[in-house]
N, C-alpha and C positions, 0 to 999 in steps of 0.2 A: 181030692180037692187040692189045687195047686198052692204052693207056698207063696205068700205075698212077698213082693220084692221090697225089702226095707233098706237096700243098699243105696249107694250114691249114683249108680247108673240106672237111669229111669227109662231110657229108650230101648226098644227092641232092636235086634239086628237089622230088621227090615227098615225101621225108621232111620237108623244111623247110616246104613250103607246106601239104601235106595231112596231114602227121603219120602217114603210112602207109608200111609196108615189106612187100613181098611175098616169099614163099618157095615154091619148088617142092620138095615132099617125096616121097621114095621110101621106103616102109616096109619093114621087115624083121621077121620073126617073132622074138620074144624067148624064148630058152630053151625052144623047142618049144611055147610056150603061145600061144593064139589072141588075143594082144594085140600090137598094132603100136606101136612106139615110134619117136620121132624127136626130134632135138635141132637147134635152130637159134638163132643169136645175132643180136640186133638191133644196129644200129650208129647209133642216134640219138645226138645230143648229150645228150639227156635220158635219164637212167637209168630203167629200169622200176621202178615201185612195185607190189608184189604182196602181197596178203593171202590170198585164197582164189580158187579157180577155179569154185566153184559159184555160179551166179547167184542161187540162193535164199538164200544166206548174207548176213547183213546187212553183213559187212565187204567183200563183193564191190564195193560202191560206192566203196570206198577205193582200189581199183586205179586207176592212172592210164592204163590202156589196156584195150582189148578185143581178143579173138582171134576171127577169122572163118575159115571153111573153105568151100571150093568144090571139086567134083569136076572142074570144067572150067576155072576161072579166068576165065570170062566175066562181064561186068557183070550185076548183079542176080541172080547165082546164089550169092552168099556168104550163109552163115547163121552165127549166133553159135555158137561152140564151147561145148558143155555137158559134153563128156567131161572127165575129170580131166586136169590138166596142172600142172606145177610150174615155178617160176622161181627160178633161182639167179644172182644178178647180173643180166646181161642175156641169159642163156641160158634158153630155154624148152624144156622136155621135155614132149612131148605123148603121151598114151596113147590111141590110137584103137581102138575095138573094132568088128568086123564092118564095116569100111569097104568100099564097093563097088569101089574101085580101089586099086591099090598106089601110084599116083602121084596126089597131091592138091596143092591150092594153098591156102596159108595167107596171111592178111594180119594184121599187127599194126597196130591203129589206136590211136594216142594220142588221148586225149580232147580234143575240139575244140568250139568254140562252136556250130557248125552240126550237130554229131552225126556227121559223117563220111559216107562214101559206101557203107557196107557194112551188111549185115543190115537192121535196122529203122531205121538212121540215128539211133541213140540213144546214141552214145558222147559224151555231153555233158560238157563240162569246159573248162578253160582251159590244159591242158598244152601244146598246140601254140602257142597265142598267147604263153605265157610265154617260149618259146624264140625268138620273133621278135626280131630285132635283137641277138641274143646275140653276134654277131661283134664288136660294139663294146666288149665287156667281157671281163674276165679274172677268174676266180674268185680269191677271197682265198687259198684253199688253194694255188692255183698260184703266186700271188705269193710265198708262204712257201717253197714248194719251189724256185722259181727263185732266190730270194735265197740259200738255203743252197748251191745249186750254184755260183752265180756269185761270191759274196762271202765264202764260208767255206772255209778250207783252207790248206794249206802255201803260203807265198809270197804270201798275200793279207792284207788289213788285219785280218781276223778269222781267227785261226788255228783256233779252235774255239768253238762256242757250242751251248747246248742248244736243241733245237727249241722247247721251251716258252717260252724267252726270246724267240725270234723271233715266235712266235704272239702273245705278250703285246704286243710293240711294234707288230706288224702291226695288231692290233685297235685299239690306241690311235691309230695313224695313220688307220685307217678312221673312227674316231669324230671326230677333229679335222678331217679332210678333209670329212666329211659336213656339218659345220656351215656352211662357207662356200666350199667348193671343188667337191665332187662334186654330181652331180644327184640329191640324196637327198630332194627334195621329193616327197611323196606326196599323194594327194587321195582324199577319200571323198565320195560323193553320198548325202545323208541327208535324211530328212523330219523336221521339227520336230513332236514329239508334243505333246499337251495339257499334259504335265508341263513343257514348255519347256526340257528338258535332254536332251543326248545323251552317251553314255559316251565318254570320251577313247579314241582308238584304242590298240591294244595296243602298238604300237611308236612311240608319240608321244613327242617330245622337246620341241618348241616349235611354236607355230602360225606360219604365214606369212601367210595371208590367209583371210578368211571372206566368202562371198558368197551371196546368195539368187538363184535363177534364175527369171526371169519366163516367161510363156507362149511367148515367142519364143526362149528359150534364152539370153538376154542376162544377164550377170552384173551384180549390184548389190552393191557392197561394203558389208559390215557392219563397224562399228567397235567397239572395246572400250569398256566403260562408263567407263574411267578413274576419275575422282573422282565420277561421278554416283551410283553406289551401290556396294555391296560384298557379299561372301559371307562372313559370320562363320564362323570355323573351329570355334568351340564355342558352344553355345546352352544353358548351364545353367539349369535351373529354379530360381527364387529364392523364399525365404520372404518374409513381410511386411516383414522388415528389410533385404531385398536380399541376403541371404547364400545362396549356392548350396546346394541340398539334395543329400544323398548317399543312395545306396542301401545295401543290406545288405553290399555288398562295399567300402564306403567310396569309391566312385567317384561323381562328379557325375552327377545325373540329367539327361539331355539332352532338350530339347524341340525343336520345329520353329523355324526361323528366321523371326521376324516381319518382318525386313528383306526377306528373299526373298519372303515372301508378299505384302507390300505392293507390291514391285516387279513381281511377276508379275501382280497384279490391277489395276495402274494402266493407264489408257489414255493412254500417253505420246504417241501420235500421233492425237489426235481429229480429226474432219473439220472443216475450216475453210470456212464458207460465205461469210463476208464479213469486212471489216476490223473490224467491231464485235465479232464473236465473238473475233477475235484479240486485241483490246485487253482485252476482258473476261477472257479466259483468262489474260492476263499479270497483271492487277491484282487478280483475285479471290483474296483471301488464304485463303479457306476451302478452295479447291481448287487451290492453287498448284502442287502436284506433278502433279495430274491434267491440268491445262490449261496447262502451261507452254509448249507448242509449241516444243520444242527445235529449233534450227536454222532457225527461220523468222522471226526478229525482227531489226530493225536494231540493230547494235551487239552482235551475238551473239558468244559465245566460239567460235572456229573449231573447237575440238575437239568441239563439240556440233553443228556444222553438218552435220547428217545426218538424212535422212528414211527411211533404209533399215533402221533397227533397230540394236540393240546386243547384244553378247555379253560374257560374263565367264567366267573360269576358276574353277570351284568346287572349291577344293583339298580341302574337307571330304569331298565325295562323289566327287572325281575325275571330274567331269563338266563339260561346257560348257553354260552356261545362256544363254538368249536372252530378249529382251524380248517382251512379249505380242503385239505386232503381227506376229510371225514364226510364230505357231502355224500348222501345216499347210503352211508354205512348204517348197519344195525348196531345199536349200542345198548348197554345195560347200565342204568343209573342206580347205584345203591346209596341210600340216604338214611338219615336218622329222623325219626318223628318223636314228638314228646309224649306219645301214648295217649293223648287226650282228644284226638280228632273226633271221636264219637262219644265224648263226654263220659257219663257214668256207666256206659256200656263197655268202656275200655276193659281189656282183660289183663290180669296180672298172673304171671306164672306162679303156681302153687309153691314152688321152692323159694319164692321171695315173699310169701304171704306174711310170715312171722316178722320179717324185716320191715314190712309196711306198718304193722301194728306198733313196732318199737319206734319207728320214725314219728308216727302220729302222736303217740303217748308223750315222747320227749318234746315235740313241737308245742303241744298244748300246755304242758306244765311249765316249760321254760319261759313262756310268755305270761305266766300268771304271777301276780304279786303275792307275797307271803309264802311262797314255796321255798323250802330250805335248799341251800345251795348244794349240800351233799347229795340230796335226792336228784337234783338236776344233773349233777356229774355222773351219778350212778346210771341214770337213764341214758345219758349220752354215750357212756361206755357200752351199755347194753345195745344201743342202736348201732354203734360202730361194729361191734362183734357180730351181730346178726346180719348186717349189711355185707360184711366180709364173707360170712358163710354163704350168703346168697350168691355172691360173685363167684365163689369157688364152685358151688353147685351148678350154676348156670353156664360156667365156662365150658362145660361138656368135654373135658379132657379125657381122652381114651388112651390107656397105656399102650395098646397095640399100635395105634396110629403114631404115637410119639416114637415108639421103637422103630417103626418103619422109616421115619424121617432120619433118626439118628444112625441108621445103618450106613449112611453116607458119612461116616465119622472122619474119613480122610479129607473131607472138604472143610475148608476154613470158613467160618461165618464172621464176616467183618461188619461191625456196626458202629 
């Protein structure tokens, strides 16, 4: 008799790597009618997302899994189930009509990048990949439940608290930790269109780094424009006296930004053939902006020492704008999210779990009346210490990697 698994890992290797779980089903007649029904429950770490069972329905593509059937269970004999089935939670109820055998084999395939190993191998998606590495994390909802169990009750520092209060402080902790502690840096690979602008990501808080990628896959850093140009927030059309013109609703009539147009159309990085062109470009007053050769002159301002291009945050359109030399380039945008884009399903690294509890505990008691000040100070010190430990743990410093960098000790690092 196999030993039951009482550990924290609940998925089998097949479930984790392949995203598949198989079932052997024996059917029974329902209420004397020639329809066979069977129920089975999946045990993935990922919950099933179900809309409809009919592949011809448009919402079928929103399911995060596909169901396959075989009379023998042998490889290459599975076909996609087209008979009606229903899903409640992670329990699937299948209604099979005129089946050739009373014992059949079913496989639930979560959507995966390579399409899976069953049917037409078309279960395309990222459901399986999103679960990879999940053991390193704990859901924010579990943090909240664990806190209420461990820190709230008779004989504990918090005798009673509303769950909504814990949820609020847990979300605030998640936000604060995401800015400088947790690994909440996300990235997107984008192409720069002819408009020279891309939309800010949905869960964007602040940028970390911008780079364009060459044909070898090497990153080239792109720097902000700083004081080089700007994106005006309003562009009112003016009359001959310089007064903004209003429409029938008394609002200013907005035009296009001439500043942005001139920046987009200037060739800020023209080709340099020889030193004469470089000198002429610098001293030609009529084309000073076009031929300034930023980052290529003796005595330059270091903030413009850049030949990779520039970007700016356009707050008027909520887009990221780029210089004209980047049109058609492949870029990678690395940015910070606050970690709450998916609400209580957000994940917290286990190495920061204790710091989350300390943050919530201090936040709740520091806002309550009648709590002694020495206790609040003690909890604040405990919170700071655990947060510091979490930062050290999550910094992922490896001695061998540092040693490899420091082997270039003859090089000076100026900062």
